[in-house]
KOLLODREN-927198 format. One record per residue (C-alpha): residue number from 0; chain; residue in three letters; x, y negated, z negated. Coordinates in steps of 0.05 Angstrom, whole numbers. Layout:
<rs>
<NUM,A,ALA,<X,Y,Z>>
...
</rs>
This chain:
<rs>
<0,A,MET,<349,328,332>>
<1,A,GLN,<390,329,266>>
<2,A,SER,<450,290,296>>
<3,A,LYS,<406,233,301>>
<4,A,ILE,<376,248,234>>
<5,A,ALA,<399,190,172>>
<6,A,ALA,<375,179,106>>
<7,A,ASN,<412,137,72>>
<8,A,ALA,<397,67,46>>
<9,A,PRO,<400,29,108>>
<10,A,VAL,<343,67,140>>
<11,A,ILE,<299,32,84>>
<12,A,ARG,<311,-32,112>>
<13,A,ARG,<299,-10,190>>
<14,A,TRP,<232,26,156>>
<15,A,MET,<208,-40,126>>
<16,A,ALA,<225,-76,194>>
<17,A,LYS,<202,-18,235>>
<18,A,ALA,<129,-26,189>>
<19,A,GLU,<131,-97,191>>
<20,A,GLU,<132,-108,266>>
<21,A,THR,<77,-45,280>>
<22,A,LEU,<26,-72,227>>
<23,A,ALA,<31,-136,269>>
<24,A,ASN,<18,-111,327>>
<25,A,HIS,<-43,-78,295>>
<26,A,SER,<-68,-118,242>>
<27,A,ASP,<-132,-146,293>>
<28,A,ARG,<-151,-77,303>>
<29,A,LEU,<-142,-62,232>>
<30,A,ASN,<-179,-120,211>>
<31,A,ALA,<-239,-97,255>>
<32,A,ILE,<-250,-40,223>>
<33,A,ASN,<-246,-66,147>>
<34,A,ILE,<-318,-51,115>>
<35,A,PHE,<-296,-20,43>>
<36,A,PRO,<-293,-46,-8>>
<37,A,VAL,<-317,-105,26>>
<38,A,ALA,<-326,-133,99>>
<39,A,ASP,<-276,-182,92>>
<40,A,ALA,<-241,-167,157>>
<41,A,ASP,<-161,-176,119>>
<42,A,THR,<-136,-115,112>>
<43,A,GLY,<-96,-110,174>>
<44,A,THR,<-75,-182,158>>
<45,A,ASN,<-54,-168,86>>
<46,A,LEU,<-21,-106,92>>
<47,A,TYR,<30,-139,143>>
<48,A,GLN,<40,-198,103>>
<49,A,THR,<58,-153,39>>
<50,A,VAL,<97,-110,85>>
<51,A,ARG,<133,-173,113>>
<52,A,SER,<146,-189,40>>
<53,A,ALA,<180,-121,28>>
<54,A,SER,<221,-129,91>>
<55,A,GLN,<248,-199,79>>
<56,A,GLY,<266,-180,4>>
<57,A,VAL,<313,-113,29>>
<58,A,GLN,<339,-148,87>>
<59,A,GLU,<399,-190,49>>
<60,A,MET,<415,-133,1>>
<61,A,GLU,<494,-103,-8>>
<62,A,PRO,<505,-52,44>>
<63,A,THR,<528,-5,-22>>
<64,A,ALA,<453,-6,-52>>
<65,A,ASP,<432,65,-57>>
<66,A,VAL,<363,84,-28>>
<67,A,GLY,<326,78,-97>>
<68,A,ALA,<351,7,-108>>
<69,A,VAL,<334,-12,-37>>
<70,A,VAL,<261,18,-40>>
<71,A,ALA,<257,-12,-115>>
<72,A,VAL,<273,-87,-87>>
<73,A,ALA,<223,-71,-28>>
<74,A,GLY,<172,-54,-83>>
<75,A,ARG,<178,-111,-129>>
<76,A,ALA,<186,-169,-67>>
<77,A,ALA,<118,-134,-44>>
<78,A,MET,<81,-134,-114>>
<79,A,GLU,<102,-208,-120>>
<80,A,GLN,<74,-227,-52>>
<81,A,ALA,<16,-169,-44>>
<82,A,ARG,<-50,-200,-11>>
<83,A,GLY,<-113,-154,-18>>
<84,A,ASN,<-134,-90,-48>>
<85,A,SER,<-88,-54,14>>
<86,A,GLY,<-22,-99,3>>
<87,A,THR,<-32,-88,-70>>
<88,A,LEU,<-31,-3,-58>>
<89,A,PHE,<25,-7,-15>>
<90,A,ALA,<64,-49,-63>>
<91,A,VAL,<49,-5,-124>>
<92,A,PHE,<67,64,-71>>
<93,A,LEU,<138,21,-59>>
<94,A,ALA,<152,13,-127>>
<95,A,ALA,<126,87,-146>>
<96,A,MET,<175,122,-90>>
<97,A,ALA,<232,80,-116>>
<98,A,GLU,<233,112,-185>>
<99,A,PRO,<256,188,-167>>
<100,A,LEU,<301,159,-106>>
<101,A,ALA,<344,115,-164>>
<102,A,GLY,<415,130,-153>>
<103,A,GLN,<406,176,-94>>
<104,A,ASN,<456,157,-33>>
<105,A,ARG,<406,189,14>>
<106,A,PHE,<339,223,11>>
<107,A,SER,<314,290,27>>
<108,A,GLY,<253,335,35>>
<109,A,PRO,<251,355,-36>>
<110,A,LEU,<266,277,-62>>
<111,A,LEU,<215,255,-17>>
<112,A,ALA,<160,303,-43>>
<113,A,ALA,<174,271,-109>>
<114,A,ALA,<162,202,-88>>
<115,A,LEU,<104,213,-58>>
<116,A,HIS,<82,249,-118>>
<117,A,ARG,<93,201,-159>>
<118,A,ALA,<74,142,-116>>
<119,A,GLN,<2,181,-109>>
<120,A,LEU,<-6,181,-187>>
<121,A,ARG,<10,110,-193>>
<122,A,SER,<-32,84,-142>>
<123,A,TRP,<-92,123,-173>>
<124,A,SER,<-80,96,-237>>
<125,A,ALA,<-75,30,-216>>
<126,A,LEU,<-143,17,-191>>
<127,A,SER,<-201,17,-250>>
<128,A,ASP,<-249,52,-200>>
<129,A,PRO,<-212,90,-152>>
<130,A,GLN,<-250,114,-88>>
<131,A,PRO,<-237,173,-35>>
<132,A,GLY,<-242,160,27>>
<133,A,THR,<-189,103,22>>
<134,A,PHE,<-114,87,21>>
<135,A,LEU,<-114,131,-44>>
<136,A,SER,<-144,192,-2>>
<137,A,VAL,<-89,186,52>>
<138,A,LEU,<-36,179,6>>
<139,A,GLU,<-61,232,-36>>
<140,A,ALA,<-53,283,29>>
<141,A,ALA,<9,257,49>>
<142,A,ALA,<41,273,-17>>
<143,A,ARG,<8,345,-9>>
<144,A,GLY,<37,349,56>>
<145,A,ALA,<106,339,32>>
<146,A,SER,<94,385,-23>>
<147,A,VAL,<74,447,23>>
<148,A,VAL,<128,443,60>>
<149,A,GLU,<174,426,13>>
<150,A,SER,<156,485,-26>>
<151,A,ALA,<162,534,37>>
<152,A,MET,<233,505,51>>
<153,A,ASN,<246,534,-35>>
<154,A,GLY,<287,467,-38>>
<155,A,ASP,<326,456,21>>
<156,A,ASP,<352,390,21>>
<157,A,SER,<381,392,86>>
<158,A,ASN,<368,341,144>>
<159,A,HIS,<326,402,186>>
<160,A,ALA,<277,400,120>>
<161,A,LEU,<271,336,117>>
<162,A,ALA,<248,331,187>>
<163,A,LEU,<198,384,172>>
<164,A,THR,<174,351,109>>
<165,A,LEU,<162,279,154>>
<166,A,ASP,<124,313,200>>
<167,A,GLY,<88,339,148>>
<168,A,VAL,<67,279,114>>
<169,A,VAL,<46,247,175>>
<170,A,GLU,<4,306,199>>
<171,A,ALA,<-30,309,128>>
<172,A,ALA,<-41,238,131>>
<173,A,LEU,<-77,239,199>>
<174,A,GLU,<-123,300,182>>
<175,A,ALA,<-143,250,123>>
<176,A,VAL,<-155,185,156>>
<177,A,VAL,<-196,219,203>>
<178,A,ALA,<-237,249,136>>
<179,A,THR,<-249,183,109>>
<180,A,GLU,<-308,168,155>>
<181,A,ASN,<-352,224,125>>
<182,A,GLN,<-323,206,43>>
<183,A,LEU,<-356,129,36>>
<184,A,VAL,<-431,127,56>>
<185,A,ALA,<-409,51,87>>
<186,A,LEU,<-356,83,130>>
<187,A,ALA,<-404,139,158>>
<188,A,ALA,<-462,93,166>>
<189,A,ALA,<-417,50,202>>
<190,A,HIS,<-381,109,251>>
<191,A,VAL,<-303,84,240>>
<192,A,VAL,<-246,106,196>>
<193,A,ASP,<-218,64,140>>
<194,A,ALA,<-172,12,154>>
<195,A,GLY,<-132,17,91>>
<196,A,GLY,<-118,92,106>>
<197,A,VAL,<-97,81,176>>
<198,A,GLY,<-53,25,154>>
<199,A,LEU,<-18,77,112>>
<200,A,LEU,<-12,126,171>>
<201,A,LEU,<30,78,213>>
<202,A,ILE,<69,62,150>>
<203,A,LEU,<92,134,142>>
<204,A,ASP,<96,145,216>>
<205,A,CYS,<146,84,220>>
<206,A,LEU,<188,118,169>>
<207,A,ARG,<184,189,210>>
<208,A,ALA,<212,144,273>>
<209,A,VAL,<276,116,239>>
<210,A,VAL,<289,178,199>>
<211,A,LEU,<294,221,259>>
<212,A,GLY,<314,165,308>>
<213,A,ASP,<249,176,345>>
<214,A,GLU,<195,128,373>>
<215,A,LEU,<119,118,338>>
<216,A,GLN,<76,176,359>>
<217,A,GLU,<31,140,415>>
<218,A,ASP,<-28,193,411>>
<219,A,LEU,<-31,182,335>>
<220,A,LEU,<-97,143,338>>
<221,A,ASP,<-131,174,394>>
<222,A,GLY,<-194,188,374>>
<223,A,LEU,<-208,151,314>>
<224,A,HIS,<-274,119,311>>
<225,A,GLY,<-281,42,314>>
<226,A,TYR,<-201,38,330>>
<227,A,ARG,<-203,35,408>>
<228,A,VAL,<-188,-36,433>>
<229,A,GLN,<-251,-39,465>>
<230,A,ASP,<-291,-26,406>>
<231,A,ARG,<-331,-80,367>>
<232,A,ASN,<-313,-120,312>>
<233,A,ILE,<-357,-70,251>>
<234,A,ALA,<-329,-120,201>>
<235,A,LEU,<-368,-180,236>>
<236,A,ASP,<-432,-144,240>>
<237,A,MET,<-433,-129,167>>
<238,A,PRO,<-468,-176,113>>
<239,A,GLU,<-431,-225,84>>
<240,A,ASP,<-398,-222,13>>
<241,A,HIS,<-397,-292,-22>>
<242,A,GLY,<-347,-268,-79>>
<243,A,VAL,<-274,-285,-82>>
<244,A,GLU,<-218,-249,-92>>
<245,A,VAL,<-172,-277,-152>>
<246,A,MET,<-94,-247,-150>>
<247,A,CYS,<-39,-268,-196>>
<248,A,THR,<29,-247,-231>>
<249,A,ILE,<26,-253,-305>>
<250,A,SER,<78,-230,-365>>
<251,A,LEU,<41,-178,-410>>
<252,A,THR,<55,-128,-458>>
<253,A,PRO,<22,-64,-444>>
<254,A,LEU,<-33,-68,-489>>
<255,A,ALA,<-46,-130,-473>>
<256,A,ALA,<-53,-117,-401>>
<257,A,ALA,<-96,-53,-415>>
<258,A,GLY,<-137,-106,-449>>
<259,A,LEU,<-147,-148,-386>>
<260,A,ARG,<-162,-94,-349>>
<261,A,MET,<-223,-81,-394>>
<262,A,GLN,<-246,-148,-391>>
<263,A,LEU,<-238,-157,-318>>
<264,A,ASP,<-274,-91,-311>>
<265,A,GLU,<-340,-117,-344>>
<266,A,LEU,<-331,-177,-301>>
<267,A,GLY,<-318,-165,-231>>
<268,A,GLU,<-296,-96,-182>>
<269,A,SER,<-236,-70,-154>>
<270,A,VAL,<-197,-83,-210>>
<271,A,ILE,<-123,-68,-195>>
<272,A,ILE,<-69,-80,-248>>
<273,A,SER,<8,-51,-240>>
<274,A,ALA,<71,-75,-268>>
<275,A,VAL,<112,-107,-218>>
<276,A,SER,<177,-87,-259>>
<277,A,GLU,<195,-39,-317>>
<278,A,GLU,<243,-85,-347>>
<279,A,MET,<222,-123,-406>>
<280,A,GLU,<220,-197,-404>>
<281,A,PRO,<253,-247,-458>>
<282,A,THR,<177,-260,-486>>
<283,A,GLY,<172,-188,-499>>
<284,A,GLY,<127,-175,-440>>
<285,A,TYR,<124,-138,-368>>
<286,A,PRO,<107,-179,-309>>
<287,A,TRP,<37,-145,-271>>
<288,A,ARG,<12,-160,-216>>
<289,A,VAL,<-75,-173,-214>>
<290,A,HIS,<-120,-165,-170>>
<291,A,VAL,<-205,-173,-179>>
<292,A,HIS,<-265,-187,-138>>
<293,A,VAL,<-315,-231,-172>>
<294,A,PRO,<-377,-274,-158>>
<295,A,GLU,<-334,-341,-176>>
<296,A,PRO,<-267,-347,-193>>
<297,A,ALA,<-274,-391,-255>>
<298,A,MET,<-287,-341,-312>>
<299,A,ALA,<-235,-291,-280>>
<300,A,LEU,<-180,-345,-287>>
<301,A,ASP,<-210,-361,-353>>
<302,A,LEU,<-191,-285,-381>>
<303,A,ILE,<-126,-294,-342>>
<304,A,HIS,<-106,-355,-371>>
<305,A,ALA,<-126,-331,-445>>
<306,A,ALA,<-84,-273,-442>>
<307,A,GLY,<-18,-308,-415>>
<308,A,ASP,<11,-359,-367>>
<309,A,PRO,<-10,-335,-296>>
<310,A,SER,<44,-355,-225>>
<311,A,ASN,<36,-337,-164>>
<312,A,VAL,<-51,-352,-166>>
<313,A,SER,<-93,-341,-112>>
<314,A,ILE,<-161,-349,-93>>
<315,A,THR,<-191,-318,-30>>
<316,A,GLN,<-258,-322,-3>>
<317,A,LEU,<-293,-247,13>>
<318,A,SER,<-323,-265,81>>
<319,A,ALA,<-309,-248,148>>
<320,A,THR,<-316,-312,172>>
<321,A,ALA,<-290,-349,109>>
<322,A,ASP,<-220,-386,118>>
<323,A,ASP,<-222,-427,61>>
<324,A,ALA,<-167,-386,27>>
<325,A,HIS,<-111,-418,-21>>
<326,A,GLU,<-58,-415,-77>>
<327,A,LEU,<-50,-457,-151>>
<328,A,LEU,<27,-448,-155>>
</rs>
């Protein structure tokens, strides 16, 4: 098994490509069980589009780039084009993972554990009102699974230890996905697991597969409630939400970003504000990705424009049957 293991920068590019392909194949089923935080049936599409941006962002990188640099570029590309709650959280996950991997030519079990721990902390803090039973719970379990194996291996950075760590990550993530059904009232009532959590599970199994030179685990999703091909589209059975999702990128100081978060918290829900990069811009600010659900876009846009000059603004209807999304560039 160890002869197949690869843990260098090219593997990250293969990971992103594999995740893009896998989410393209699973997006319809993920959309069908997407009922939290709103039943807008787009988690699969949002994750796929965001992962595709990450994959495209790293394919032309110099072959000499280190692991952390490749993950950082993937994270920034994902953040700048993030779509929806799940896509934004995936972008935060990648950007945070890059930090412990900076300057490393290969990653190991201890580095993977550190990267997932950092991703967990950043992802929970990006949301104003984080909830268990979601993408966040699955990420927390994955980080815990990595730490348990890493601790038992006493810091072993061998390929064998990395393989065991990856197995522990996916196993813990799967258990967390199954548990989501009983952590949120909406999921329990519909008898389904969380769509974002399943998406993250697939992404993590893609990492395991490319590192180990293996295939995705065919039975990984067997038995997940609502996920069989013949299951009905749960999202379409839910009452429609007539609000909108507003997203943009904007340059702000940390203090201004905190102020905008407070204002958006008062106005709407599902507020996510996370730094795209930790590099200060000439204006003295930092680029931030902003996400919020509001009844109408005008008030959110007024607050955003009052804070700065946004770019890559998108407004999307929060309805499983709506197709009137548009961008204001």
